[in-house]
C-alpha positions as CSV (number, residue, x, y, z in Angstrom):
1,M,-44.6,88.7,-14.7
2,T,-45.6,92.2,-15.3
3,L,-48.9,93.2,-16.0
4,T,-49.3,96.3,-18.5
5,V,-53.2,96.7,-18.0
6,E,-55.4,95.4,-15.1
7,A,-59.1,95.9,-14.6
8,H,-61.1,95.1,-11.3
9,G,-64.7,95.0,-11.2
10,L,-64.7,97.8,-14.1
11,T,-68.3,99.2,-15.1
12,K,-69.3,102.2,-17.1
13,R,-73.2,102.9,-17.1
14,Y,-74.6,105.5,-19.4
15,G,-78.0,105.9,-17.8
16,S,-79.6,102.5,-17.6
17,L,-77.0,101.2,-20.1
18,H,-74.2,99.2,-18.9
19,A,-71.7,99.7,-21.7
20,V,-69.0,97.8,-19.8
21,N,-70.4,95.7,-16.9
22,D,-68.3,94.4,-14.1
23,V,-65.2,93.4,-15.9
24,S,-62.0,92.1,-14.4
25,F,-58.8,91.0,-16.6
26,A,-55.1,91.4,-16.5
27,I,-53.0,91.8,-19.6
28,P,-49.2,90.8,-19.3
29,G,-46.6,93.0,-20.7
30,G,-44.9,92.2,-24.1
31,S,-48.2,90.5,-25.6
32,I,-50.4,91.0,-28.7
33,V,-54.0,90.9,-27.2
34,G,-57.1,90.7,-29.5
35,L,-60.1,92.8,-27.9
36,L,-62.9,91.0,-29.8
37,G,-66.6,91.4,-30.0
38,R,-69.4,92.4,-32.0
39,N,-70.5,95.9,-32.8
40,G,-71.9,97.5,-29.7
41,A,-70.4,95.0,-27.2
42,G,-68.3,97.6,-25.2
43,K,-64.9,97.4,-26.9
44,T,-64.6,101.2,-27.6
45,T,-65.9,102.0,-24.1
46,L,-63.3,99.6,-22.5
47,M,-60.5,101.2,-24.6
48,Q,-61.6,104.7,-23.6
49,L,-61.5,103.5,-19.9
50,I,-58.0,102.0,-20.3
51,T,-56.8,105.2,-22.1
52,G,-58.2,107.3,-19.3
53,Q,-60.8,109.2,-21.9
54,E,-63.8,107.9,-19.9
55,L,-64.4,107.8,-16.0
56,A,-65.3,104.5,-14.7
57,T,-68.7,104.5,-13.0
58,T,-67.4,101.7,-10.6
59,G,-64.4,99.6,-10.4
60,D,-60.8,100.0,-11.1
61,V,-58.4,100.0,-14.0
62,R,-54.7,100.5,-14.0
63,V,-52.0,101.1,-16.5
64,L,-48.6,99.9,-15.7
65,G,-49.8,100.2,-11.9
66,E,-51.2,103.7,-12.3
67,N,-54.8,105.2,-12.8
68,P,-54.7,106.7,-16.4
69,V,-57.0,109.4,-15.7
70,E,-55.4,112.9,-16.0
71,N,-51.9,111.0,-15.6
72,P,-49.3,112.3,-17.8
73,R,-46.8,109.6,-17.0
74,V,-49.4,106.9,-18.2
75,M,-50.4,109.0,-21.2
76,S,-46.9,109.3,-22.3
77,T,-46.7,105.4,-22.3
78,L,-49.9,105.2,-24.4
79,C,-50.8,105.4,-28.3
80,F,-54.4,104.8,-29.0
81,V,-55.4,104.7,-32.7
82,K,-58.9,105.2,-32.9
83,E,-61.3,104.2,-35.7
84,A,-62.5,107.7,-36.4
85,Q,-59.3,110.0,-35.4
86,K,-59.8,113.6,-35.7
87,Y,-57.2,116.0,-36.8
88,P,-57.3,119.9,-37.1
89,E,-58.8,121.1,-40.4
90,D,-55.8,122.3,-42.0
91,F,-53.6,119.4,-41.1
92,R,-51.6,117.4,-43.8
93,V,-49.9,114.0,-43.7
94,R,-46.7,115.7,-43.0
95,H,-48.1,117.7,-40.1
96,V,-49.3,114.5,-38.5
97,M,-45.9,113.0,-38.8
98,S,-44.0,116.0,-37.3
99,V,-46.2,116.6,-34.4
100,A,-46.2,113.3,-33.4
101,P,-42.6,113.4,-31.4
102,R,-44.4,115.7,-29.0
103,F,-46.8,113.1,-27.9
104,F,-44.6,109.9,-28.2
105,P,-41.1,110.1,-26.6
106,N,-40.2,106.9,-28.5
107,W,-41.3,108.2,-31.7
108,D,-39.1,106.8,-34.6
109,A,-39.3,109.4,-37.3
110,E,-37.1,107.6,-39.9
111,Y,-39.3,104.3,-39.6
112,A,-42.4,106.7,-39.9
113,E,-41.1,108.1,-43.3
114,R,-40.5,104.7,-44.6
115,L,-44.0,103.8,-43.8
116,V,-45.4,106.8,-45.5
117,D,-43.8,105.6,-48.6
118,E,-44.8,102.0,-48.4
119,F,-48.3,103.0,-47.8
120,R,-48.2,105.5,-50.7
121,L,-49.2,108.5,-48.9
122,N,-48.9,112.0,-50.1
123,R,-47.2,114.0,-47.3
124,K,-48.9,117.1,-48.6
125,Q,-52.3,115.8,-48.9
126,R,-54.8,117.4,-46.6
127,I,-56.1,114.9,-44.1
128,K,-59.6,115.8,-44.5
129,K,-59.2,114.9,-48.2
130,L,-57.9,111.2,-47.5
131,S,-60.0,108.1,-48.3
132,R,-61.0,105.9,-45.6
133,G,-58.2,103.5,-46.4
134,Q,-55.8,106.3,-46.4
135,L,-56.8,107.8,-43.1
136,S,-56.3,104.1,-41.6
137,S,-53.0,104.1,-43.1
138,V,-52.1,107.4,-41.3
139,G,-53.2,105.8,-38.0
140,I,-51.3,102.7,-38.6
141,I,-48.3,104.6,-38.9
142,V,-48.7,106.5,-35.9
143,G,-49.3,103.5,-33.8
144,L,-46.3,101.5,-35.3
145,A,-43.6,104.4,-35.3
146,S,-45.1,105.4,-31.7
147,R,-43.3,102.5,-30.2
148,A,-45.5,103.2,-27.2
149,P,-45.1,100.7,-24.4
150,V,-49.1,100.2,-24.8
151,T,-50.2,100.5,-28.4
152,I,-53.9,100.3,-29.0
153,F,-55.3,99.9,-32.6
154,D,-59.2,100.2,-33.0
155,E,-60.3,98.6,-36.2
156,P,-57.1,100.0,-37.6
157,Y,-57.6,98.1,-41.2
158,L,-61.0,99.9,-42.4
159,G,-60.8,100.9,-46.0
160,L,-57.7,99.0,-46.6
161,D,-57.5,96.3,-49.3
162,A,-56.3,92.9,-48.6
163,I,-52.8,93.7,-49.6
164,A,-52.5,97.0,-47.4
165,R,-53.8,94.9,-44.4
166,Q,-51.4,92.2,-44.9
167,N,-48.6,94.9,-45.0
168,F,-49.9,96.2,-41.8
169,Y,-49.7,93.0,-40.1
170,D,-46.3,92.1,-41.5
171,H,-44.9,95.4,-40.2
172,L,-46.8,95.2,-36.9
173,L,-45.4,91.6,-36.1
174,A,-41.9,92.5,-37.5
175,D,-41.5,95.6,-35.4
176,Y,-43.1,94.1,-32.3
177,S,-40.4,91.3,-32.4
178,E,-37.7,94.0,-32.7
179,N,-39.5,96.4,-30.1
180,P,-41.5,94.3,-27.7
181,R,-44.2,96.2,-26.0
182,T,-48.0,95.6,-25.4
183,I,-50.4,95.8,-28.3
184,I,-54.1,95.7,-28.0
185,L,-56.0,94.9,-31.4
186,S,-59.6,95.5,-31.8
187,T,-60.8,93.8,-34.8
188,H,-63.4,91.7,-36.4
189,L,-61.3,90.0,-38.9
190,I,-60.3,87.3,-36.5
191,D,-59.0,84.7,-38.9
192,E,-56.7,87.5,-40.5
193,V,-55.0,88.4,-37.2
194,A,-54.9,84.7,-35.7
195,N,-51.4,84.1,-36.1
196,L,-50.5,87.6,-34.4
197,L,-52.5,87.1,-31.4
198,E,-51.2,85.5,-28.1
199,H,-54.1,86.4,-26.0
200,A,-57.9,86.9,-26.7
201,I,-60.4,88.9,-24.7
202,V,-64.0,88.6,-25.8
203,I,-66.5,91.0,-24.8
204,D,-70.3,90.8,-25.4
205,D,-72.9,93.1,-23.9
206,G,-70.3,94.8,-21.8
207,R,-69.2,91.6,-19.9
208,I,-66.1,89.4,-20.5
209,V,-67.2,86.1,-22.1
210,L,-63.8,84.6,-23.0
211,D,-60.2,85.6,-21.5
212,A,-57.7,83.1,-22.4
213,P,-54.2,82.6,-24.2
214,V,-54.7,81.6,-27.6
215,D,-52.6,78.6,-27.8
216,E,-54.8,77.5,-24.8
217,L,-58.0,77.9,-26.9
218,R,-56.5,76.2,-29.8
219,A,-55.8,73.2,-27.9
220,S,-59.4,73.1,-26.3
221,A,-61.1,71.8,-29.3
222,V,-60.8,69.6,-32.6
223,T,-63.0,69.1,-35.5
224,V,-64.0,65.2,-36.6
225,S,-65.5,64.7,-40.1
226,G,-66.4,61.6,-42.1
227,P,-69.6,59.7,-42.7
228,A,-72.6,61.1,-40.9
229,S,-73.2,57.8,-39.1
230,A,-69.6,57.3,-38.0
231,V,-69.4,61.0,-36.8
232,D,-72.7,60.9,-34.9
233,A,-71.8,57.6,-33.3
234,F,-68.3,59.0,-32.3
235,V,-69.7,62.4,-30.7
236,A,-72.9,60.8,-29.3
237,A,-71.5,61.2,-25.4
238,R,-69.3,64.3,-26.1
239,D,-69.5,67.9,-25.6
240,V,-70.6,68.9,-29.1
241,M,-70.1,72.7,-29.9
242,H,-71.3,72.5,-33.5
243,H,-72.6,70.0,-35.8
244,Q,-73.1,70.1,-39.5
245,T,-74.4,67.5,-42.1
246,L,-74.3,67.7,-45.8
247,G,-75.4,64.8,-47.7
248,G,-73.8,61.8,-46.0
249,L,-71.0,63.4,-44.7
250,A,-70.9,65.4,-41.2
251,T,-68.6,67.4,-39.4
252,A,-68.4,68.1,-35.5
253,T,-66.7,70.4,-33.3
254,I,-65.8,68.8,-30.0
255,S,-63.6,69.3,-26.9
256,A,-59.9,68.1,-27.5
257,L,-59.3,64.4,-27.7
258,S,-57.1,62.2,-25.8
259,D,-54.5,60.1,-27.9
260,A,-56.4,57.2,-27.3
261,D,-59.6,58.8,-28.5
262,R,-57.8,60.0,-31.6
263,V,-56.8,56.4,-32.6
264,T,-60.6,55.5,-31.8
265,A,-61.7,58.4,-34.3
266,T,-59.0,57.3,-37.0
267,A,-60.3,53.6,-36.7
268,A,-63.7,54.6,-37.2
269,G,-62.6,56.3,-40.4
270,L,-63.0,59.9,-39.3
271,E,-60.3,62.8,-39.8
272,V,-59.4,64.8,-37.0
273,G,-58.4,68.5,-37.5
274,P,-57.9,71.6,-35.8
275,V,-60.4,74.5,-35.1
276,S,-59.9,77.8,-36.5
277,L,-59.7,80.7,-33.8
278,Q,-62.8,82.4,-35.3
279,Q,-64.8,79.3,-35.0
280,L,-63.4,78.6,-31.5
281,I,-64.6,82.1,-30.2
282,I,-67.9,81.9,-32.0
283,R,-68.4,78.6,-30.4
284,R,-67.2,79.2,-26.8
285,S,-68.5,82.7,-26.3
286,G,-72.0,82.0,-27.9
287,G,-74.5,83.8,-30.1
288,W,-72.3,85.2,-32.7
289,T,-72.5,84.5,-36.3
290,T,-69.6,84.3,-38.8
291,E,-70.7,87.3,-40.6
292,E,-70.6,89.3,-37.2
293,V,-66.8,88.4,-36.5
294,S,-65.6,88.7,-40.1
295,A,-67.8,91.7,-41.6
């Protein structure tokens, strides 16, 4: 397995603040990875370390086996679409598309032009006059059309309505299927992107609190629901991540069940169902609220 990004004991301090605190992880090549965490958790700093825009205080990060800092070879393989990307004052949409090939050797100009039309951008519009959603669309187009071996999107959907966000997700998955590469997607909208992600890395207070394949996460827990007394009796000796009662009914999130346990649950009049990726991340990483991961 080829590793695209590796970090070992990676730390970034600003004075007494540990923005990234002794993190280690490995991202396999050709995968879509969710970099997830609440605001201020350390996501942006970690992305800046990966792209060589920040120097590590201690530890080490490698992109395609090399240190990314001041490394032209690594820079030519990276595309980092920032949440608040800056452009020259006089730039228009068409200028962004025309200069992109200088930075991205795999740039697909024809694809970029199609996306400009699909996202309904005016090529003559000045970048500084674009709405938040239109600016996000420019970033999305650059990230997709760059065809960079390592493409990083930092909250790429800001200002986009539901239709435009779904358009982005559809294009990302289709283009990834035709042009495999490593995509790191930093987002709060976990449930919206759950079907895209193959791996999830959750960072909180500068530390990695969860790092696992999404399929493994989904298989790790279930919900059981039914009459409160039956649910309580069934989960009494089990690892309960979450429990909720409404009237005479209850729902509990517990660790995965064996086939025999599922038969027992059904016999007790309980329903066994899957847990959403968002809820799994909330329960397993601890301390988050639904509002923090979906805002």
